[in-house]
N, C-alpha and C positions, 0 to 999 in steps of 0.2 A: 525311496531314493528315486530319482527321474530314471528313466529308461536310458540304457547306454547310448541309444541309437542318436539320443538328444545331445551328447557331447559335440562342441564345437569342432573336435578333431574327428569325428566320425566321416568316413568317405563315402559312406551310402547316399543314394539320391533322395531327392525331396519327397519321391513316392513312398520310399521306406519309411521316413520320418513323418509323414501325414497323420497315420493314425495313433503312435504312440503320443505324438504332439498334442493332437486333438483329446485325447485320454488324460493325460497329465493336466493338461488346462482344464478340463471339466473336474478333475479330481481336486485341483487345486481352489476351484470356485468353490466347490462343495465346503471343503475343509475351511475356507476363509469366512464363509456365510457363518457356519457355525461357529467358528472362533469370535467373529465381530457381535453374534448375538449372545455368546457366553458373557463377552467382556462389556455388553451394554453399549456398543457404538451402534449408533443410529444413524450416521452421515458419513460421507466419505471425507477423507482427510485432503487438505489443499496439497501437501506434500508429505511424504512420509519416509523413514530411514528403516532400511531392512537390516539386522545382524542375522548372520547366517552361522549356524552351527550344523556342520555337516559329518555325521557318524558315519563312517566306513566300516564295511566288514572285515577288511583286510588292511593290515599295516603295512600300507607301502605310500610312497611320496605323491600324493595327488597336488597338481599344479592348482593354487588357489585363484588364478586368474581365469581358469576356464570354468569356475562354479557359476558366475553369474549366467554364462551362455548356457550352461546345462538347465539352469532355472528359469529361462526367458519365457517359457510356455507357462511356467508357474505363476510369475509375475503378471503376465496376461491374465490368467485366472482370477489372482487376486483383485485386478481391476475391473474383471467381469463381475465379482461380487461385491462390488462397490467399496473396497477398502479406500482406493484413491479414483479419481476421475478416469485417469490414463495412467498406463503403467510407466510413461516417461517422467511421472511426478515422484517415483521411487528414487532414492538414494541409497547406493549399497554403501554400508558401514563396515563393521567387522566382518571377517569371514575366518572361521576357526574350523580346522580339519581334526576330527577326534576319530577315537577306534571305539566300536561297540560290535563284537562277532557276532551277538544273539540278537540284537534289534537296529541294524542298520536304518538310517532315517535322516532326514533334512527337518532342522527345527528354524523356523522364522521368526524374530522377534522384531515386530513393527511397533514404531512408536511415530507419532505425529511431530512433523516440525513446523515450528510457528515463524 
């Protein structure tokens, strides 16, 4: 899961967010490069749709509208990995909030839009 400080509702300043944002962006870039290689993707998509499965460790109501804000640095990292030319070419598809106490995570399903 992205660091809590990346929440759009976090009241901390930019200095507190800078380090976690950079780390999360780099993590997303690395994961995106591995996933692209494993799927045989050799060129960036002109446009892509992202479906988000957010597995939370607690059963509380999460505002789905905040999820894209949490993941902004991750989307930047995926663009850095060459999935798309620029993160503005991502379109948000389905956002699903799920529960997994043992393995909280975010699963992104990316498909090319033609």
